[in-house]
N, C-alpha and C positions, 0 to 999 in steps of 0.2 A: 586514265587517271584511273588510281586504287579506290577501291569503293570504300567508304568511311564505315568507321567500325561502332556498332550502336551500343546507348550505354542508355539504362531504367535509372533516371532519377528518383526518389523519393521526395517527391513535391509538394509543400503545404503551402506555398504561396508566402510563406511569412519572409522573413528579413534575411535570413541565412543561404533558404533555395531560392529566393527569389533571384541572388547575386550568383549562386554555384552553378544555374542553368548559364548563361552566357559564358561563365568563367571556365565549364567544361570545353566550351565551342571554340573558346578565344585561343586556351593552353593546348589542348590535345585536340582539337578537330573530332571531336565524338558529333556523332547524331544524335540527339538527346529526345528521349521519350519520357516524359513527364507522367508521371505513376502520383494521382491523390486519392488517399481511402478516407470515405466519409467513416468517420467512428462515431460522430455526435459532435462534431465543432460546430455546427448549425451553419450562419449567415459568416462565416470562417470560407467557406467554399464557392460562397458567391461572384460569378466572372472568372473563376478561377483557370478554366479553358481559355479563357481569351486572354488572359494575363502573360500564361505559359508559352502562348502562340507569339503573341509580343514580344516575347522575351526572348524566344527564338527558339522554343521546341517545334521539333518536326512531327510527333505525335503527343498527343495528353490523352490519360486514361482517368476517369472520375469515376469510381465506384461506391458502391453503399454497401457497407459492411459491416452496418450495425445489428444486425439480426445475427452475424456471426460472430461480432463480438463481444457480444453478451451471451449467446449463448457456448461457445467452447472457449471461452477466455476469463468472462467478468464470473460466471455460476460456479466453474470450478476452482475460482479464487476464492470466492466467499464460501463454499462449502467448507474449502480446507482451514477456512479461520484465518489464513496468514494476513497478518500484518506487518510491515517490516518497523523495526525500532520501537515497536509499541505505539505510533501514531498515525505512519505512512500506508493508506489503504493502496498503493501500487498503479493508481490508474495510469500514469506513463506506461509503466512497467508490463503490462499485461496488453498494451496496445500495438506495443512494437513487433513483436513475435508477428502478428499477425498481419501486419503492413507489410513487414518484411518477406514475409512467405509469397504472400498475393505478387511482391514484386519480384523473388524469384521466378514464378509461375508465366508472368508476362514475360520476364527477358526470356526466358526460354519457348515461349510461343510468336517472340516478335524474333529471335535470331541475334539476341543483342552477348555478347562478349564480355560487358559487364554491368556493374550496378554500383549507384552512389546514395551517398547522405552526409547529410549536413550537420551532423552531431559533431560537437567540437571532440577536439583529442584531451578534455580536463572531467568530460561528464562520462555518466553510464551510460547513455541510446549508441554510443561509438559500440558498444561492447555487446546490447543486446542485437542491433542490426546486424552485425558481424557474426556474431556466433551462430544466427540464425543461417546467413547466405551459407554458413560453413558446412552447418550440418545438412541443408536441403540440396544445393550444388556446389559443392566446392569447386568444381572447375571455372564459375565462376568471377572475373576481377573484381577487387573491391576497388572504388575510388572513394578515397573519404579525403575532400579538399581540406580540412583544416589541418591533416596533418603532413599535406604534401607542401615539399620545400618551397615548390611555385607559387604558394596560394599566397600572398602578401596581405589580405587584408585579417589581422592579428585582433581585432577587435569590433565591438560592434558602431563604433564610431565610423572607422573605415569602411566598414560594409555599406553602411548610410552613404558617404561620400562615394563611394564604387555606385551605388544605384543611381546616385542624383546624376554623376555624371553623364550616364549612358539611357536617362529617362525611365529608370524602371519605378513603376509606381510601389510603394510601400506604406504602411500603417505608421511606422517606428517613426523617430526623431530623435536627436538628442536629448531630449525634455522629457520623452515618451519613451522608454528604452527597456522597459522589463521584459523579459524574456519568459513566455507565455504557452501552455500546452493545455491543449482542450479537447475533451472526447467527450462520451455520453456520461460516463464516471464521474470525471473532476472535471478541475482545472490547476495547474501549476502556477505561480509566479515566484521569479527568482531576477537579480540583476538589482542594479539601480541602488537604491537605497537600502534595499534589504540585505545588500551585501555587509551592513556596520547590525552586526544580532543585539545591538543596542536601541536599535530605529524601531520603535512601532509601526505596524502596518498603518496605513495611511487608509481611511475610509473610503476613499474614490480608488484604492487597489482593490475591490472584492467586486465581481462579477456574476456569478451564480448565486450569489448570496445578500445579504443585507450585513451591514455593520450592526453589531449586537444592542447597540443604542439605537438605533431605527426599526427594530423588532416589535411586532403588535403587544399588546400588553395583555393581553388573553392568549391564552393555548388550546392548540387544536391535537386532535387524536387521529391516528392512523392504525390501522388493522392491515396485517399483512399474513395471508394464509399461506402455509407452506405444503407442496408434497415432496418426501424424500430430499428437504433440505433445499430446493430450488422455490422459490417465492411465484404464487400462479394466481394469488388473488390478493385484489387491493379493494380494503373496505365491503367484502365480502363479495364481489366481482371480480370472475374469471379476466384475464389479463395478459396479455403478452410483455414479455421484457423489456422491451425497447420503451414500448411505452408507460409499462410500471416506474423504470430511472425515471423516464421524464416527467411523469407529474408529481413525482417526490421529491426531484429536483425542484421544481418549482414550492410547493409545499414546507419543504426542509430551508431551501432559501431564504423564503418569509422568513422564518424564524430564525436565519443564521445559525443552522445545524451546520456540524461536519466542516469549521474551519479549525483550519491546524496551522501553526507557526513552527518550525523545528530546524534543530542543524542536524544536518544527517551525516552518518558515514559512508559516504560514496565509495564506490567498488575499487575506485583508482587511488583508494588512499586520501584522498581530499575531504572535509568537510565544509560542507556549504548548507548554505543557509534558504529556504523555502519556505513558500505561504501557502497550502493546499486550500483549495474549498471541494467537498466531496458530501453536500447535501443529503441526496439519496441515497447512494453508495453508505454514508455513516448509518441512516435510518435502517434499510435492508442487513447491516452487519450486527448491528444492536438485536434487531429481531431475531434472527437467525443463532446467535449467541444465547440470548433469553431462553429459545427454543430448545436449543441442546441442553440447557442446563434440567429440563425437563424429562429430556428423552434418551439421555444416555447414562450408561453406568460409569461409576466411579473410576475403574480401572481406565476404561474406553476413553472418559476426558480427559485424565489426567496424560493416557499417552497420545491422543489428538493434539494435546497441545504442545507438547514437544514436535510433534511433525509437523506442525503450523509455524514453528520457529524457522525449519527446514526448508518448508517450500515456499516462505517470504523469502528466505536466501536466493534462493534457486530463479525465483521469478523476477527480484531486483538485478540478479547480475548477470540476466539475460538467458537463462539456461530454459529455457522452456521446453524446446524439444531436446531433453535429455531424458535417457533411459529413468532417471532416479524420477524425474515427474512426473514420468507416465507411469511408474510404478508406485508412487504413491496414492495418484488418485486414485488406483485400485481399491487401496487402503480408506481413503477418503470414502469414495463410494460405497463400502460396506458401513461404513459407521453410519450411513444416512438413511438407511432402509428403514427407522422409526424416526427421525426428524419430521415429522408431520404433524400439522396442528395451526393455532392461529394465535399471534402476538400484537396485542396492543400498546401501543407508544403513544407518549406524550410529548408534543414538539412545544417547546417553550423558550425563550431568550438562550437561545444556543446549547438547550438541552436536549436531548434525547433519552425519556427514563421509560421503564416499562411501568406498564398500567392494568396489566393483564395478561395471562395466556393459558389457551389450554390444548390439549391434545390424545386423541383415542389413543395413544400411542405414550399415554406420563407413565410414568415410573414412581410419580408424587401419590403417595398414598395419607390422606387427611390424617385414617383412623392410627397409621404408624407414627406419624408425623405432631400427635397430639401430646400435651402432656398430660393427659388424663391415661392411666395404665388399662389397656383391654387384655381380652383374652388372646388377642393376633401378638403379643408381647410380652413373653415372660420375663421380667425384668431380672429375675435371679440368676438367668442364662447369663449375665453378663459380668459376674463374679468371675465363673469360670473363663470367660472370655480374658478378662482383662489381666489375670492369672498368668495365662498363655502368652497373651500380646506382651505383657511386661517381663516375662522370665529372661531372657537376655540382658534385660539392663537390670533387673534383681542380681542376677551371675555377676555381672559387672561390679555391682555395689559393693556384694559380698567379697570378692577378690580384691578391691580396692581397700574396703577395710583392713583383710587380714595382711596386706605388703606395706601398708604407708597408716593406716586411720588410726591404730594404736601408738602409734611411734609420733605421730603428729599432735595427736592427742594430751601424749605425755609434755610436750614440747611448748603447748598452748597451755600447759597447766604452771608449769615451768615459768615462761613468761609474765602469766597472770600475778605469780608470786613475788617476781621481783619488780613489777609495776607495784602492786601494793608496798610494798617496803619501801619503795623509790619516797612514795606522798607521805606513810609515815614520818620518813628522816626532814622530807620537806615543810609537813605541819609542824615538826621539833624545832628545827632553825627559825621556820618564823616569829615562834613563841618567844624564843631567846633574845631575838629584836626586839 
C-alpha cells in the first residue's frame, strides 16, 4: 500500500478550515497535519487540538507566535506608518506571512509535500499565503480548495450543511454567519448584512470594543513611551509588546476607539465592505504619528509619507518577503533613530486625541515658534528667502504678461466699452417707451 502524502493545513477551527480538513482526506487521501498559530485569538483556540483530531487530523500543532508577531511584524509596520487606503491598519495582512512562514517550516520538518489554506478565490488572503509559500519553499505543492474544481462548497451556507452532515462542530449558523478574523492587533467582520454598504453595523457586531452609544461619559488618558519608534512603556512603566497591546485593547475598546467601516479595494479587483476593530493599534499608531511630528525634519517626514503608501501596498498585497519591503525597512529604521519620547492621549467617545508630547530629541523650539521676535531669528532674512524661493514664479509671471497679458488687457478694455455702449442704448430705448 502506497504511503500517504502529508499536507499541512493552516487550521483556525473556523467554518472554512473545519470542512476543508476532512475534505482533503476524502478527496485526495492526504494525511492531514493541522497547524494553528496563536497570534492573539484568545478563546477561539480553546479545544482546537481535540476538534482537529475529531475532524480527522493525523497530527496538530498549536504554537504561541504572539511575541514574534508583535516584534517582527507589528512593530515594523507601525514604524513605517503604513495604513491601507487611509483606514485599514493591516491587522490580517501582517499576520498571514508569519502564519504561512511557520507552516512552511512545519511542512519541511514533517516531510510534507504540500500546504493548504482556507482562503477563498475572491479574497486577499489567498495571495498572502501563496506568495509566502512561493518565496520560502517553491517545491511545496499549494492546495487551495476554494479554487479546486472538486470543491463543491461554493458558499458559507453549503459549508454549514457539509459540517452538519458529518457532525463537525462549528460556531457559525445560517443566522450567525459573519466571517471574522481576529488576532492581537484587530478583528475584522465581513459578510451577511455588511455586504450591503447601506446597512449600518449593528451594535452586537462589535467584539473588542463598545458601540459608541455605550462608551463612558468620562475620558481616560494613556501615556505611551517610545524608544527609536518602538513602544516600550505604558503610563511610565516598562512593558513587553504583547501585554501593552492587550491592555490598550481593553482601555481603547472601552471607549470605542479604533472602529473603522470601509469599502476597500481588494488586490483581485473587487471592492469589499468590512468593519474593523483595532483599539490598541489605533492608540499606538496615533501616538507614533504625533511623536514623529516632534522629532522628524520636514523633508524626511514628507518622504516617509510616500514610503508609507508603498509599504502598505506591499503588506496588503502579500509581498512581505519581498526584497523591496526589506529595503524599505532599512530606510524606516534610519528615520526612527530619534523617534524617542512620550505621548499622552485622551480616549473619549471613539476618539483618540493628542493631550501632550515630549522628547529629548525634539526639533520643536518654543523660542523659534513664538510670535515674539528674538535674537535667534532675524525676520529680515525672510525677505531674501522669499525673493529667491519665489523667483521661478516671478519669472513665469513676467513671461506670461509679455506674451499674452497686454493682448488680454486690450481685449478686456474693448469688451468693457462694448458693454457700456449696450447699456446706454438700452436706457435710451427704455425712456422712449
